[in-house]
All heavy atoms as an XYZ file, in Angstrom:
872
protein
N      16.023     25.424    -26.288
C      15.899     26.650    -27.109
C      17.267     27.060    -27.498
O      18.189     27.211    -26.710
C      15.218     27.735    -26.206
C      15.151     29.033    -26.992
S      14.364     30.334    -26.043
C      15.796     30.954    -25.140
N      17.481     27.280    -28.668
C      18.786     27.790    -29.273
C      18.684     29.313    -29.184
O      17.779     29.954    -29.593
C      18.992     27.268    -30.687
N      19.797     29.871    -28.714
C      19.955     31.335    -28.682
C      19.833     31.839    -30.069
O      20.503     31.359    -31.038
C      21.190     31.758    -27.971
C      21.259     31.384    -26.521
C      22.619     31.782    -25.878
C      20.128     32.033    -25.665
N      19.208     33.009    -30.241
C      19.147     33.649    -31.552
C      17.942     33.204    -32.382
O      17.632     33.760    -33.444
N      17.244     32.155    -32.029
C      16.071     31.720    -32.719
C      14.888     32.530    -32.258
O      14.832     32.934    -31.083
C      15.761     30.229    -32.507
C      16.805     29.325    -33.170
O      17.488     29.757    -34.115
N      16.732     28.081    -32.800
N      13.959     32.795    -33.150
C      12.730     33.621    -32.775
C      11.965     32.708    -31.733
O      11.935     31.499    -31.873
C      11.961     33.736    -34.100
C      12.626     32.911    -35.148
C      13.946     32.423    -34.580
N      11.389     33.520    -30.859
C      10.608     32.858    -29.730
C       9.192     32.807    -30.217
O       8.506     33.745    -30.403
C      10.761     33.605    -28.454
C       9.902     32.984    -27.340
C      12.255     33.622    -27.977
N       8.692     31.506    -30.340
C       7.308     31.365    -30.743
C       6.368     31.284    -29.522
O       5.185     31.608    -29.537
C       7.034     30.167    -31.635
O       7.569     29.041    -30.972
C       7.833     30.410    -33.006
N       6.861     30.775    -28.481
C       6.149     30.538    -27.251
C       6.963     31.067    -26.047
O       7.810     30.386    -25.571
C       5.783     29.061    -27.055
C       4.954     28.761    -25.744
O       4.701     29.729    -24.997
O       4.607     27.645    -25.529
N       6.733     32.322    -25.567
C       7.532     32.895    -24.600
C       7.518     32.134    -23.288
O       8.581     32.033    -22.622
C       6.918     34.275    -24.382
C       5.974     34.512    -25.434
C       5.647     33.206    -26.094
N       6.387     31.487    -22.981
C       6.321     30.706    -21.738
C       7.256     29.465    -21.819
O       7.924     29.140    -20.887
C       4.886     30.250    -21.507
C       4.602     29.612    -20.164
C       3.126     29.387    -19.938
N       2.920     28.562    -18.853
C       2.611     29.062    -17.639
N       2.626     30.300    -17.397
N       2.331     28.296    -16.664
N       7.213     28.778    -22.984
C       8.163     27.669    -23.094
C       9.620     28.082    -23.102
O      10.506     27.417    -22.572
C       7.820     26.931    -24.408
N       9.872     29.239    -23.765
C      11.265     29.791    -23.784
C      11.708     30.102    -22.415
O      12.908     29.877    -21.995
C      11.275     30.985    -24.639
N      10.832     30.616    -21.491
C      11.210     30.992    -20.139
C      11.493     29.679    -19.338
O      12.495     29.654    -18.558
C      10.115     31.772    -19.459
N      10.696     28.670    -19.552
C      10.968     27.429    -18.867
C      12.302     26.862    -19.250
O      12.941     26.232    -18.326
N      12.776     27.019    -20.459
C      14.097     26.483    -20.781
C      15.234     27.089    -20.010
O      16.306     26.523    -19.881
C      14.371     26.848    -22.264
C      13.599     25.992    -23.234
O      13.045     24.934    -22.751
O      13.503     26.299    -24.393
N      14.919     28.194    -19.259
C      15.990     28.849    -18.506
C      15.954     28.634    -16.986
O      16.690     29.117    -16.215
C      15.955     30.384    -18.765
C      16.025     30.830    -20.215
C      15.737     32.338    -20.405
C      17.362     30.499    -20.760
N      14.918     27.860    -16.569
C      14.603     27.703    -15.163
C      15.052     26.398    -14.529
O      14.882     25.325    -15.253
C      13.094     27.901    -14.973
C      12.498     29.277    -15.285
C      11.047     29.210    -15.067
C      13.134     30.324    -14.455
N      15.455     26.431    -13.290
C      15.486     25.210    -12.436
C      14.600     25.566    -11.349
O      14.637     26.589    -10.648
C      16.988     25.006    -11.889
C      17.860     24.770    -13.075
C      16.920     23.880    -10.896
C      19.341     24.565    -12.572
N      13.546     24.679    -11.163
C      12.499     25.013    -10.140
C      12.467     24.032     -9.039
O      12.797     22.843     -9.252
C      11.105     25.053    -10.939
C      11.035     26.148    -11.936
C      10.768     23.618    -11.624
N      12.004     24.471     -7.943
C      11.701     23.573     -6.787
C      10.369     22.994     -6.959
O       9.448     23.577     -7.686
N      10.098     21.905     -6.352
C       8.902     21.176     -6.372
C       8.120     21.270     -5.054
O       8.733     21.409     -3.990
C       9.065     19.713     -6.788
C       9.653     19.405     -8.089
C       9.879     17.962     -8.351
C       8.892     20.022     -9.290
N       6.742     21.087     -5.162
C       6.015     21.107     -3.870
C       6.471     19.895     -2.976
O       7.038     18.966     -3.486
C       4.517     20.921     -4.316
C       4.552     21.051     -5.802
C       5.967     20.957     -6.270
N       6.002     19.966     -1.792
C       6.335     18.820     -0.823
C       5.912     17.503     -1.421
O       4.881     17.425     -2.108
C       5.693     19.012      0.540
N       6.640     16.475     -1.173
C       6.369     15.102     -1.655
C       5.580     14.349     -0.588
O       6.099     13.570      0.093
C       7.700     14.394     -1.964
C       7.561     13.062     -2.726
O       6.432     12.858     -3.248
N       8.512     12.236     -2.750
N       4.298     14.704     -0.506
C       3.367     13.983      0.480
C       2.780     12.850     -0.273
O       2.827     12.743     -1.579
C       2.235     14.917      0.917
C       2.842     16.177      1.599
O       3.788     15.965      2.396
O       2.323     17.269      1.440
N       2.237     11.923      0.450
C       1.576     10.801     -0.151
C       0.465     11.186     -1.188
O      -0.297     12.059     -0.864
C       0.889      9.867      0.932
C       0.071      8.765      0.269
C       1.934      9.361      1.873
N       0.622     10.737     -2.363
C      -0.333     11.089     -3.420
C      -0.090     12.377     -4.138
O      -0.804     12.733     -5.029
N       1.047     13.106     -3.826
C       1.308     14.383     -4.442
C       2.192     14.288     -5.651
O       2.487     15.290     -6.243
C       1.908     15.327     -3.341
O       3.252     14.885     -3.005
N       2.589     13.135     -6.040
C       3.455     13.016     -7.157
C       2.922     13.586     -8.352
O       3.619     14.213     -9.177
C       3.869     11.466     -7.462
C       4.570     10.820     -6.292
C       3.667     10.192     -5.184
O       2.438     10.296     -5.305
O       4.146      9.628     -4.252
N       1.559     13.338     -8.596
C       0.936     13.903     -9.734
C       1.060     15.392     -9.820
O       1.215     16.061    -10.865
C      -0.521     13.385     -9.829
C      -1.214     13.921    -11.051
C      -2.660     13.279    -11.281
N      -3.197     13.906    -12.366
C      -3.179     13.515    -13.639
N      -2.516     12.383    -13.852
N      -3.853     14.147    -14.588
N       0.851     16.066     -8.617
C       0.963     17.517     -8.564
C       2.380     17.938     -9.001
O       2.527     18.934     -9.782
C       0.682     17.972     -7.107
C       0.879     19.434     -6.922
C       0.712     19.915     -5.460
O       0.676     19.074     -4.600
N       0.559     21.213     -5.296
N       3.362     17.261     -8.563
C       4.810     17.628     -9.012
C       4.976     17.408    -10.509
O       5.531     18.290    -11.228
C       5.756     16.751     -8.260
N       4.443     16.336    -11.010
C       4.601     16.037    -12.478
C       3.805     16.988    -13.347
O       4.220     17.475    -14.324
C       4.164     14.582    -12.747
C       4.994     13.517    -12.074
C       4.456     12.156    -12.427
C       6.527     13.626    -12.589
N       2.623     17.387    -12.839
C       1.776     18.363    -13.529
C       2.473     19.711    -13.588
O       2.450     20.515    -14.562
C       0.428     18.535    -12.908
C      -0.499     17.281    -13.212
O      -0.070     16.420    -14.073
O      -1.531     17.167    -12.553
N       3.159     20.118    -12.472
C       3.861     21.325    -12.333
C       5.003     21.355    -13.391
O       5.175     22.330    -14.163
C       4.432     21.511    -10.943
C       5.190     22.784    -10.734
C       4.552     23.925    -10.695
C       6.573     22.669    -10.606
C       5.322     25.170    -10.512
C       7.309     23.864    -10.365
C       6.700     25.086    -10.331
N       5.696     20.286    -13.491
C       6.795     20.194    -14.436
C       6.271     20.326    -15.879
O       6.829     20.941    -16.679
C       7.671     18.891    -14.308
C       8.369     18.905    -12.930
C       8.662     18.720    -15.391
C       8.945     17.555    -12.577
N       5.185     19.612    -16.136
C       4.536     19.650    -17.427
C       4.133     21.039    -17.846
O       4.341     21.491    -18.972
C       3.253     18.700    -17.424
C       2.616     18.667    -18.770
C       3.222     17.770    -19.837
O       3.837     16.768    -19.398
O       3.318     18.209    -20.897
N       3.594     21.805    -16.837
C       3.149     23.189    -17.127
C       4.336     24.117    -17.367
O       4.321     24.928    -18.369
C       2.280     23.669    -15.938
C       1.829     25.072    -16.126
C       1.118     25.605    -14.956
O       0.744     24.848    -14.024
O       0.858     26.804    -14.939
N       5.288     24.042    -16.483
C       6.414     25.024    -16.592
C       7.444     24.698    -17.670
O       8.071     25.519    -18.309
C       7.106     25.186    -15.221
C       6.118     25.560    -14.152
C       8.263     26.150    -15.256
C       5.506     26.913    -14.385
N       7.701     23.294    -17.885
C       8.737     22.838    -18.817
C      10.010     23.358    -18.520
O      10.713     23.967    -19.342
C       8.261     23.119    -20.250
C       7.065     22.396    -20.717
C       7.442     20.975    -20.969
N       6.277     20.303    -21.567
C       6.320     19.009    -21.835
N       7.435     18.356    -21.571
N       5.305     18.367    -22.275
N      10.535     23.223    -17.226
C      11.882     23.779    -16.860
C      12.964     22.951    -17.462
O      12.880     21.876    -17.819
C      11.802     23.700    -15.358
C      11.020     22.401    -15.072
C       9.953     22.442    -16.123
N      14.197     23.646    -17.456
C      15.364     22.938    -17.808
C      15.727     21.850    -16.744
O      16.131     20.802    -17.091
C      16.479     23.955    -17.921
C      17.786     23.287    -18.228
C      18.232     22.961    -19.554
C      18.826     22.864    -17.350
N      19.503     22.378    -19.460
C      19.838     22.273    -18.169
C      18.960     22.873    -16.010
C      21.012     21.702    -17.587
C      20.165     22.333    -15.479
C      21.163     21.753    -16.267
N      15.436     22.205    -15.505
C      15.702     21.284    -14.406
C      14.875     21.485    -13.174
O      14.097     22.503    -13.068
N      14.967     20.577    -12.248
C      14.331     20.709    -10.918
C      15.376     20.519     -9.862
O      16.372     19.890    -10.063
C      13.179     19.633    -10.774
C      12.077     19.868    -11.763
C      13.698     18.259    -10.802
N      15.124     21.181     -8.725
C      16.031     21.048     -7.589
C      15.180     20.527     -6.435
O      13.971     20.959     -6.175
C      16.651     22.335     -7.179
C      17.712     22.091     -6.037
C      15.739     23.540     -6.932
C      18.700     23.314     -5.758
N      15.709     19.493     -5.788
C      14.917     18.871     -4.707
C      15.519     19.231     -3.359
O      16.678     19.549     -3.251
C      15.061     17.370     -4.841
C      14.522     16.837     -6.205
C      14.760     15.345     -6.359
C      13.095     17.219     -6.475
N      14.615     19.314     -2.321
C      14.979     19.733     -0.988
C      14.412     18.653     -0.030
O      13.875     17.677     -0.435
C      14.368     21.146     -0.712
C      14.945     22.201     -1.524
C      14.282     22.633     -2.659
C      16.089     22.874     -1.139
C      14.804     23.660     -3.439
C      16.587     23.861     -1.921
C      15.931     24.292     -3.048
N      14.607     18.901      1.300
C      14.094     18.011      2.271
C      12.614     17.669      2.213
O      12.214     16.584      2.398
C      14.420     18.512      3.662
N      11.864     18.725      1.754
C      10.361     18.491      1.647
C      10.094     17.440      0.577
O       8.958     16.914      0.564
C       9.719     19.772      1.321
C      10.064     20.308     -0.067
C       9.327     21.662     -0.297
N       9.688     22.229     -1.591
C      10.522     23.245     -1.725
N      11.112     23.746     -0.618
N      10.902     23.728     -2.872
N      11.016     17.203     -0.319
C      10.814     16.159     -1.320
C      11.198     14.762     -0.932
O      11.206     13.831     -1.728
C      11.469     16.647     -2.630
C      11.065     17.949     -3.093
O      11.883     18.857     -3.105
N       9.783     18.134     -3.439
N      11.788     14.647      0.323
C      12.334     13.340      0.805
C      11.771     13.006      2.145
O      12.594     12.881      3.103
C      13.919     13.457      0.854
N      10.415     12.802      2.263
C       9.985     12.355      3.548
C      10.507     11.008      3.987
O      10.444     10.671      5.166
C       8.434     12.413      3.342
C       8.225     12.155      1.879
C       9.413     12.858      1.240
N      10.849     10.167      2.982
C      11.501      8.917      3.273
C      12.304      8.527      2.022
O      12.071      9.092      0.966
C      10.442      7.816      3.434
O       9.748      7.557      2.221
N      13.302      7.678      2.190
C      14.106      7.288      1.066
C      13.268      6.720     -0.072
O      13.369      7.062     -1.313
C      15.044      6.251      1.606
C      15.237      6.620      2.982
C      13.851      7.147      3.460
N      12.263      5.926      0.274
C      11.382      5.290     -0.789
C      10.569      6.369     -1.533
O      10.459      6.316     -2.792
C      10.422      4.279     -0.128
N      10.025      7.327     -0.845
C       9.274      8.342     -1.548
C      10.205      9.209     -2.409
O       9.787      9.597     -3.559
C       8.549      9.240     -0.549
N      11.353      9.465     -1.956
C      12.389     10.237     -2.742
C      12.722      9.524     -4.012
O      12.695     10.097     -5.084
C      13.665     10.624     -1.925
C      14.584     11.398     -2.605
C      14.448     12.736     -2.712
C      15.770     10.846     -3.172
C      15.394     13.591     -3.287
C      16.688     11.634     -3.718
C      16.474     13.008     -3.866
N      13.064      8.232     -3.834
C      13.453      7.476     -4.965
C      12.244      7.313     -6.026
O      12.501      7.317     -7.190
C      13.967      5.994     -4.528
C      15.339      6.190     -3.768
C      15.685      4.789     -3.211
C      16.439      6.681     -4.606
N      11.139      7.136     -5.475
C       9.905      7.007     -6.398
C       9.635      8.305     -7.148
O       9.405      8.294     -8.364
C       8.647      6.731     -5.565
N       9.869      9.444     -6.489
C       9.680     10.740     -7.187
C      10.659     10.976     -8.289
O      10.313     11.263     -9.367
C       9.655     11.838     -6.150
C       9.579     13.319     -6.802
C       8.273     13.509     -7.497
C       9.806     14.350     -5.697
N      11.928     10.674     -7.965
C      12.925     10.891     -9.042
C      12.800      9.916    -10.100
O      13.067     10.265    -11.324
C      14.347     10.780     -8.308
O      14.470      9.474     -7.726
C      14.610     11.894     -7.397
N      12.339      8.670     -9.867
C      12.072      7.748    -10.980
C      10.962      8.174    -11.863
O      11.020      8.094    -13.102
C      11.810      6.322    -10.361
N       9.885      8.718    -11.207
C       8.771      9.232    -12.008
C       9.224     10.433    -12.952
O       8.872     10.518    -14.077
C       7.618      9.721    -11.110
C       6.812      8.560    -10.473
C       5.889      9.177     -9.426
C       6.031      7.783    -11.520
N       9.994     11.338    -12.352
C      10.504     12.470    -13.138
C      11.340     11.936    -14.320
O      11.165     12.396    -15.392
C      11.323     13.439    -12.229
C      10.356     14.097    -11.215
C      11.976     14.493    -13.117
C      11.047     14.865    -10.135
N      12.282     11.060    -14.016
C      13.162     10.588    -15.026
C      12.401      9.832    -16.172
O      12.705      9.993    -17.359
C      14.227      9.659    -14.480
N      11.364      9.100    -15.779
C      10.560      8.422    -16.802
C       9.754      9.288    -17.719
O       9.709      9.188    -18.867
C       9.633      7.388    -16.026
C       8.769      6.590    -17.018
C       7.901      5.643    -16.162
O       8.379      4.923    -15.236
O       6.720      5.614    -16.468
N       9.082     10.317    -16.995
C       8.229     11.140    -17.754
C       8.887     12.307    -18.442
O       8.459     12.824    -19.519
C       7.164     11.635    -16.856
C       6.048     12.467    -17.561
C       4.769     12.587    -16.765
N       3.902     13.632    -17.323
C       2.941     14.137    -16.566
N       2.623     13.600    -15.457
N       2.114     15.045    -17.128
N      10.041     12.754    -17.848
C      10.737     13.915    -18.440
C      12.211     13.620    -18.469
O      13.029     14.121    -17.686
C      10.549     15.111    -17.510
C       9.099     15.449    -17.286
C       8.405     15.125    -16.080
C       8.329     16.159    -18.318
C       7.127     15.461    -15.896
C       7.011     16.482    -18.083
C       6.381     16.081    -16.874
N      12.630     12.705    -19.356
C      14.034     12.222    -19.378
C      15.035     13.372    -19.707
O      16.233     13.207    -19.320
C      14.127     11.245    -20.488
C      12.884     11.509    -21.321
C      11.844     12.141    -20.414
N      14.600     14.503    -20.260
C      15.574     15.647    -20.515
C      15.613     16.612    -19.427
O      16.398     17.563    -19.500
C      15.150     16.314    -21.818
C      15.298     15.373    -23.003
O      16.177     14.446    -22.985
O      14.515     15.555    -24.073
N      14.835     16.457    -18.350
C      14.917     17.455    -17.269
C      15.995     17.063    -16.332
O      16.047     15.937    -15.812
C      13.472     17.501    -16.493
C      13.609     18.260    -15.230
C      12.465     18.039    -17.435
N      16.914     17.993    -15.987
C      18.035     17.738    -15.042
C      17.406     17.682    -13.654
O      16.570     18.537    -13.274
C      19.045     18.822    -15.144
N      17.792     16.779    -12.888
C      17.330     16.651    -11.488
C      18.609     16.907    -10.536
O      19.607     16.296    -10.759
C      16.806     15.230    -11.147
C      16.384     15.086     -9.675
C      15.557     14.985    -12.034
N      18.419     17.887     -9.652
C      19.526     18.210     -8.825
C      19.075     18.359     -7.357
O      17.839     18.304     -7.089
C      20.124     19.577     -9.254
O      19.132     20.623     -9.236
N      20.058     18.526     -6.512
C      19.713     18.622     -5.086
C      20.762     19.550     -4.430
O      21.983     19.437     -4.820
C      19.619     17.285     -4.349
C      19.051     17.493     -2.949
C      20.897     16.515     -4.420
C      18.425     16.295     -2.330
N      20.411     20.386     -3.501
C      21.286     21.198     -2.755
C      21.648     20.376     -1.454
O      20.927     20.489     -0.508
C      20.661     22.540     -2.437
C      21.483     23.446     -1.681
O      22.711     23.282     -1.756
O      21.024     24.407     -1.117
N      22.717     19.621     -1.526
C      23.023     18.723     -0.435
C      24.588     18.568     -0.410
O      25.199     17.554     -0.553
C      22.434     17.319     -0.766
C      22.524     16.325      0.321
N      21.786     16.339      1.490
C      23.394     15.228      0.448
C      22.184     15.316      2.199
N      23.105     14.604      1.607
N      25.296     19.779     -0.245
C      26.731     19.705     -0.412
C      27.475     19.328      0.915
O      28.652     19.180      0.890
C      27.284     21.011     -0.910
C      27.068     22.261      0.048
C      25.900     23.055     -0.300
O      24.990     22.656     -0.997
O      25.883     24.190      0.213
N      26.779     19.309      2.037
C      27.429     18.873      3.233
C      27.530     20.040      4.266
O      27.093     21.122      4.030
N      27.996     19.688      5.428
C      28.120     20.623      6.495
C      26.662     20.953      6.970
O      25.940     20.121      7.283
N      26.327     22.226      7.027
C      24.996     22.636      7.443
C      23.963     22.398      6.379
O      22.824     22.492      6.621
C      24.982     24.082      7.783
C      25.726     24.375      9.064
C      25.678     25.907      9.422
N      26.342     26.719      8.345
C      26.034     27.905      7.940
N      25.003     28.496      8.525
N      26.687     28.487      7.082
N      24.349     22.076      5.154
C      23.437     21.905      4.077
C      23.363     20.408      3.638
O      23.965     19.958      2.701
C      23.795     22.755      2.837
C      22.847     22.638      1.705
C      24.025     24.106      3.294
N      22.678     19.684      4.523
C      22.309     18.253      4.175
C      20.849     18.132      4.135
O      20.103     18.088      5.153
C      22.864     17.301      5.293
C      24.357     17.094      5.168
O      24.802     16.474      4.216
N      25.083     17.538      6.155
N      20.326     18.246      2.912
C      18.832     18.277      2.742
C      18.128     17.047      2.981
O      16.939     16.974      3.295
C      18.485     18.806      1.338
C      19.162     20.108      1.037
C      18.498     21.304      1.634
N      19.085     22.508      1.136
C      19.098     23.652      1.754
N      18.567     23.770      2.969
N      19.633     24.694      1.230
N      18.794     15.922      2.717
C      18.135     14.570      2.725
C      18.332     14.013      4.146
O      19.403     14.052      4.778
C      18.727     13.678      1.715
C      18.596     14.156      0.278
C      19.288     13.156     -0.724
C      17.143     14.302     -0.103
N      17.299     13.354      4.671
C      17.330     12.802      5.988
C      18.179     11.422      5.917
O      18.446     10.844      4.905
C      15.915     12.477      6.309
C      15.225     12.247      5.021
C      16.027     13.187      4.090
N      18.603     10.999      7.117
C      19.264      9.658      7.208
C      18.225      8.719      6.640
O      16.995      8.863      6.830
C      19.569      9.348      8.617
C      20.724     10.240      9.141
C      20.920     10.014     10.612
C      22.082     10.034      8.414
N      18.576      7.686      5.949
C      19.924      7.060      5.827
C      20.778      7.647      4.642
O      21.733      7.050      4.339
C      19.692      5.615      5.667
C      18.416      5.549      4.807
C      17.623      6.748      5.384
N      20.286      8.726      4.046
C      21.135      9.324      2.976
C      22.543      9.848      3.574
O      22.605     10.103      4.729
C      20.376     10.521      2.305
C      19.211     10.060      1.487
C      17.959     10.110      1.986
C      19.447      9.609      0.129
C      16.961      9.744      1.146
C      18.439      9.204     -0.615
C      17.178      9.260     -0.142
N      23.515      9.790      2.723
C      24.870     10.157      3.171
C      24.887     11.592      3.677
O      24.261     12.526      3.129
C      25.823     10.024      2.012
O      25.824      8.743      1.544
C      27.244     10.446      2.365
N      25.573     11.758      4.846
C      25.818     13.164      5.402
C      27.294     13.531      5.071
O      28.230     12.756      5.463
C      25.645     13.148      6.918
C      24.309     12.526      7.413
C      23.188     13.314      6.867
N      22.789     14.274      7.795
C      21.719     14.959      7.722
N      21.020     14.931      6.601
N      21.345     15.885      8.585
N      27.467     14.581      4.366
C      28.833     14.993      3.967
C      29.325     16.037      5.036
O      28.547     16.889      5.439
C      28.824     15.572      2.591
C      28.526     14.576      1.505
C      27.296     14.462      0.921
C      29.463     13.588      1.100
C      26.940     13.534     -0.002
C      29.138     12.682      0.130
C      27.894     12.635     -0.400
N      30.592     15.990      5.261
C      31.226     16.983      6.129
C      31.268     18.400      5.418
O      31.158     18.436      4.261
C      32.632     16.422      6.445
C      32.959     15.617      5.205
C      31.619     15.032      4.790
N      31.512     19.424      6.173
C      31.604     20.750      5.584
C      32.835     20.746      4.540
O      33.830     20.140      4.859
C      31.944     21.708      6.784
C      31.479     20.935      7.971
C      31.646     19.480      7.711
N      32.636     21.359      3.437
C      33.638     21.319      2.417
C      34.975     22.061      2.842
O      36.015     21.679      2.471
C      33.147     21.913      1.074
C      32.024     21.036      0.497
S      32.721     19.472     -0.047
C      31.921     18.421      1.284
N      34.824     23.128      3.686
C      36.053     23.768      4.164
C      36.923     22.844      4.942
O      38.143     22.808      4.762
C      35.664     24.958      4.943
C      36.801     25.911      5.419
C      37.702     26.371      4.262
C      36.351     27.069      6.207
N      36.281     22.065      5.789
C      37.044     21.066      6.597
C      37.670     20.042      5.594
O      38.855     19.657      5.837
N      37.024     19.646      4.564
C      37.634     18.714      3.654
C      38.832     19.365      2.901
O      39.866     18.661      2.708
C      36.585     18.257      2.573
S      35.228     17.324      3.297
N      38.608     20.608      2.513
C      39.771     21.251      1.882
C      40.928     21.454      2.778
O      42.146     21.332      2.368
C      39.268     22.671      1.397
N      40.723     21.676      4.104
C      41.796     21.794      5.084
C      42.573     20.448      5.205
O      43.753     20.515      5.673
C      41.305     22.269      6.397
C      40.842     23.681      6.383
C      40.472     24.173      7.761
N      40.074     25.557      7.749
C      39.122     26.126      8.401
N      38.299     25.350      9.142
N      38.856     27.412      8.271
N      42.033     19.395      4.864
C      42.742     18.063      4.875
C      43.789     18.075      3.889
O      44.783     17.337      4.067
C      41.755     16.885      4.603
N      43.824     18.967      2.913
C      44.857     19.161      1.899
C      45.186     17.740      1.282
O      46.367     17.497      1.010
C      46.104     19.789      2.544
N      44.209     16.966      1.070
C      44.383     15.692      0.407
C      43.536     15.530     -0.774
O      42.336     15.378     -0.693
C      44.050     14.512      1.435
C      44.249     13.160      0.810
O      44.399     12.990     -0.419
O      44.328     12.181      1.612
N      44.103     15.733     -2.023
C      43.300     15.762     -3.238
C      42.511     14.488     -3.433
O      41.399     14.420     -3.991
C      44.294     15.932     -4.378
C      45.458     16.575     -3.736
C      45.465     16.096     -2.284
N      43.046     13.309     -2.885
C      42.323     12.122     -2.986
C      41.080     12.081     -2.239
O      39.988     11.539     -2.679
N      41.058     12.580     -1.017
C      39.851     12.722     -0.191
C      38.795     13.602     -0.901
O      37.595     13.174     -1.030
C      40.165     13.311      1.165
C      38.834     13.629      1.921
C      40.916     12.308      1.993
N      39.269     14.697     -1.397
C      38.318     15.632     -2.178
C      37.718     14.942     -3.387
O      36.556     15.118     -3.698
C      39.024     16.948     -2.508
C      39.490     17.810     -1.312
C      40.281     18.976     -1.742
C      38.265     18.235     -0.460
N      38.542     14.218     -4.056
C      38.057     13.458     -5.276
C      37.017     12.485     -4.887
O      36.038     12.398     -5.601
C      39.318     12.862     -5.958
C      38.983     12.288     -7.379
C      40.206     11.739     -8.080
N      41.286     12.782     -8.168
C      42.426     12.670     -7.479
N      42.678     11.719     -6.608
N      43.382     13.642     -7.612
N      37.230     11.766     -3.858
C      36.331     10.723     -3.434
C      34.941     11.345     -3.009
O      33.913     10.846     -3.301
C      36.829      9.840     -2.236
C      37.960      8.930     -2.761
C      37.420      7.908     -3.706
O      36.299      7.313     -3.565
O      38.060      7.684     -4.759
N      35.060     12.480     -2.267
C      33.833     13.093     -1.794
C      33.049     13.702     -3.089
O      31.864     13.524     -3.134
C      34.149     14.252     -0.829
C      34.638     13.648      0.486
C      32.876     15.110     -0.605
C      35.046     14.611      1.462
N      33.780     14.265     -3.974
C      33.135     14.719     -5.181
C      32.523     13.623     -5.981
O      31.397     13.731     -6.515
C      34.133     15.559     -6.025
N      33.146     12.510     -6.052
C      32.625     11.324     -6.761
C      31.310     10.894     -6.066
O      30.337     10.588     -6.851
C      33.676     10.221     -6.799
C      33.149      8.952     -7.454
N      33.050      8.826     -8.714
C      32.697      7.809     -6.867
C      32.473      7.684     -9.142
N      32.322      7.016     -7.966
N      31.373     10.784     -4.798
C      30.119     10.346     -4.066
C      29.023     11.383     -4.268
O      27.839     10.954     -4.424
C      30.415     10.249     -2.541
S      31.497      8.836     -2.135
N      29.334     12.673     -4.241
C      28.269     13.631     -4.346
C      27.678     13.634     -5.747
O      26.552     13.969     -5.911
C      28.716     15.034     -3.929
C      29.005     15.160     -2.502
C      29.543     16.585     -2.140
O      30.265     17.104     -2.873
N      29.034     17.084     -1.008
N      28.495     13.293     -6.744
C      28.009     13.388     -8.130
C      27.413     12.141     -8.633
O      26.829     12.116     -9.671
N      27.543     11.065     -7.868
C      27.021      9.765     -8.313
C      25.472      9.740     -8.300
O      24.833     10.406     -7.643
C      27.573      8.685     -7.449
């Protein structure tokens, strides 16, 4: 939605401004998540531990989202320290304050690269 354009569908316009969480990723619930995205039409989705019961289920869900909604941004709140939403074997990041205290820009750059990949 471009700012300043008349809004013809307020529900669609609202979706353009949202990043939404998805229901738990249980066996067979992928359709529920995709239907939810279809209905809301958000700008993006944010994933949490409930969306990653296993690495395979998490990867399958993200692949389905990317295939059906290629313009929807997929994000996760997994910055490290106490906030590691994904279970092992996903990467566990140290607290960012501890990384900053290392005072090594190279270390921070590498961590940022890993988190953004």
